[in-house]
C-alpha positions as CSV (number, residue, x, y, z in Angstrom):
1,M,-15.5,29.3,-1.9
2,K,-12.3,30.0,-3.8
3,N,-9.7,27.3,-4.1
4,I,-6.2,27.3,-2.9
5,I,-3.9,25.6,-5.4
6,T,-0.2,24.6,-5.3
7,I,1.9,24.2,-8.4
8,A,4.7,21.8,-7.5
9,G,7.7,22.2,-9.8
10,A,6.6,25.8,-10.3
11,G,10.0,26.9,-11.7
12,S,9.1,25.2,-14.9
13,G,8.4,27.1,-18.0
14,Y,5.1,25.2,-18.3
15,T,3.7,27.0,-15.2
16,P,2.2,30.0,-17.0
17,G,0.3,27.6,-19.3
18,I,-1.1,25.8,-16.3
19,L,-2.3,29.1,-14.8
20,L,-3.7,30.4,-18.0
21,T,-5.7,27.2,-18.6
22,A,-7.0,27.3,-15.0
23,L,-8.1,30.9,-15.5
24,K,-10.2,29.9,-18.5
25,Y,-12.4,28.0,-15.9
26,E,-12.5,30.7,-13.2
27,K,-16.3,30.4,-12.9
28,E,-16.2,26.6,-12.5
29,F,-13.0,26.5,-10.5
30,P,-12.4,29.9,-8.7
31,I,-8.9,30.4,-7.4
32,G,-8.3,32.6,-4.4
33,E,-4.7,31.7,-3.8
34,I,-1.8,30.2,-5.9
35,R,1.2,28.8,-4.2
36,L,4.3,28.2,-6.3
37,Y,6.6,25.5,-4.9
38,D,10.0,24.5,-6.3
39,I,13.3,23.4,-4.9
40,D,15.1,25.8,-7.3
41,E,14.7,29.1,-5.4
42,V,15.9,31.3,-8.4
43,R,13.6,29.7,-11.0
44,N,10.7,29.8,-8.5
45,A,11.2,33.5,-7.8
46,D,11.5,34.3,-11.5
47,M,8.3,32.4,-12.2
48,G,6.6,34.3,-9.3
49,V,7.3,37.6,-11.2
50,I,5.8,36.1,-14.4
51,I,2.7,34.8,-12.6
52,Q,2.2,38.0,-10.7
53,F,2.2,39.8,-14.1
54,L,-0.4,37.4,-15.5
55,L,-2.6,37.9,-12.5
56,E,-2.4,41.7,-12.8
57,K,-2.9,41.6,-16.5
58,N,-6.1,39.5,-16.1
59,N,-7.3,41.8,-13.2
60,L,-7.4,38.9,-10.7
61,D,-7.4,39.6,-7.0
62,T,-5.6,36.3,-6.3
63,K,-3.0,35.9,-3.6
64,L,0.3,34.6,-4.8
65,V,2.8,32.8,-2.5
66,V,6.2,31.7,-3.7
67,T,7.9,29.2,-1.4
68,Q,10.4,26.4,-0.9
69,D,8.8,25.4,2.4
70,P,6.6,22.3,2.0
71,K,4.4,23.3,4.9
72,V,3.7,26.7,3.4
73,A,3.2,25.2,0.0
74,F,0.8,22.4,0.9
75,E,-1.0,23.3,4.1
76,G,-4.8,23.5,3.5
77,V,-4.7,23.5,-0.3
78,N,-7.6,22.1,-2.3
79,F,-5.7,21.1,-5.4
80,V,-2.0,20.3,-6.3
81,F,-0.7,20.5,-9.9
82,S,2.5,18.4,-10.1
83,Q,5.1,18.9,-12.7
84,I,8.3,17.9,-10.9
85,R,11.3,16.9,-13.0
86,A,14.0,15.2,-10.9
87,G,17.3,16.0,-12.5
88,G,16.0,18.9,-14.5
89,M,16.3,19.4,-18.2
90,E,19.9,18.2,-18.2
91,M,18.7,14.7,-17.3
92,R,15.8,14.8,-19.7
93,E,18.4,15.3,-22.5
94,T,20.3,12.3,-21.1
95,D,17.1,10.2,-21.0
96,E,16.5,10.9,-24.6
97,K,20.1,10.5,-26.0
98,I,21.2,7.3,-24.3
99,P,18.4,5.1,-25.9
100,L,19.1,6.7,-29.3
101,K,22.8,5.6,-29.1
102,H,21.5,2.0,-28.9
103,G,18.9,2.3,-31.7
104,L,15.9,2.6,-29.4
105,V,13.2,5.3,-29.1
106,G,14.7,8.4,-27.5
107,Q,11.7,9.7,-25.6
108,E,11.4,11.0,-22.1
109,T,8.1,9.4,-21.1
110,C,8.3,5.9,-22.5
111,G,10.9,3.2,-23.3
112,L,14.2,3.3,-21.5
113,G,14.2,7.1,-21.2
114,G,10.8,7.0,-19.6
115,F,11.9,4.2,-17.2
116,A,15.0,6.2,-16.2
117,Y,12.9,9.3,-15.6
118,G,10.3,7.4,-13.6
119,M,12.8,5.7,-11.4
120,R,14.7,9.0,-10.8
121,S,11.5,10.8,-10.0
122,M,10.0,8.3,-7.6
123,K,11.8,9.6,-4.4
124,S,10.8,13.2,-5.1
125,F,7.2,12.3,-6.0
126,L,6.7,10.2,-2.9
127,A,8.1,13.0,-0.7
128,M,5.6,15.4,-2.3
129,V,2.8,12.9,-1.7
130,Q,3.8,12.7,1.9
131,H,3.7,16.5,2.2
132,I,0.2,16.5,0.8
133,Q,-0.9,13.8,3.2
134,D,0.6,15.7,6.1
135,Y,-0.6,19.2,5.3
136,A,-3.6,18.8,3.0
137,P,-5.1,15.3,3.4
138,D,-8.3,16.5,1.6
139,A,-6.6,17.8,-1.5
């Protein structure tokens, strides 16, 4: 059976790397369908073009779905990759610069910057978890 996967936050520039890594393990983790989900319609659509190119380049007969609809994104999936970034890259920069102004580590995943990122992301992350529970409880 081939897996159905969703990449949440798919408008990210990291999405091709996730896909290419998954493709290295096609025998162990066959993928029949990839669903790209992002709240940014333009970035998600742009990434859809890139991912379609990579699928064709690697001669994969994998269905690609690009959506902003949580039901379409998560219903019946086997696996979800999450790379959501509430506030986008603009807030990442803020998370890194404010601690530096106070002589602290300016890093997005630890210290004050990481705390701010985590707190800001919680609402979006919990909403995504609810979508997964509603539409793909076995994922």
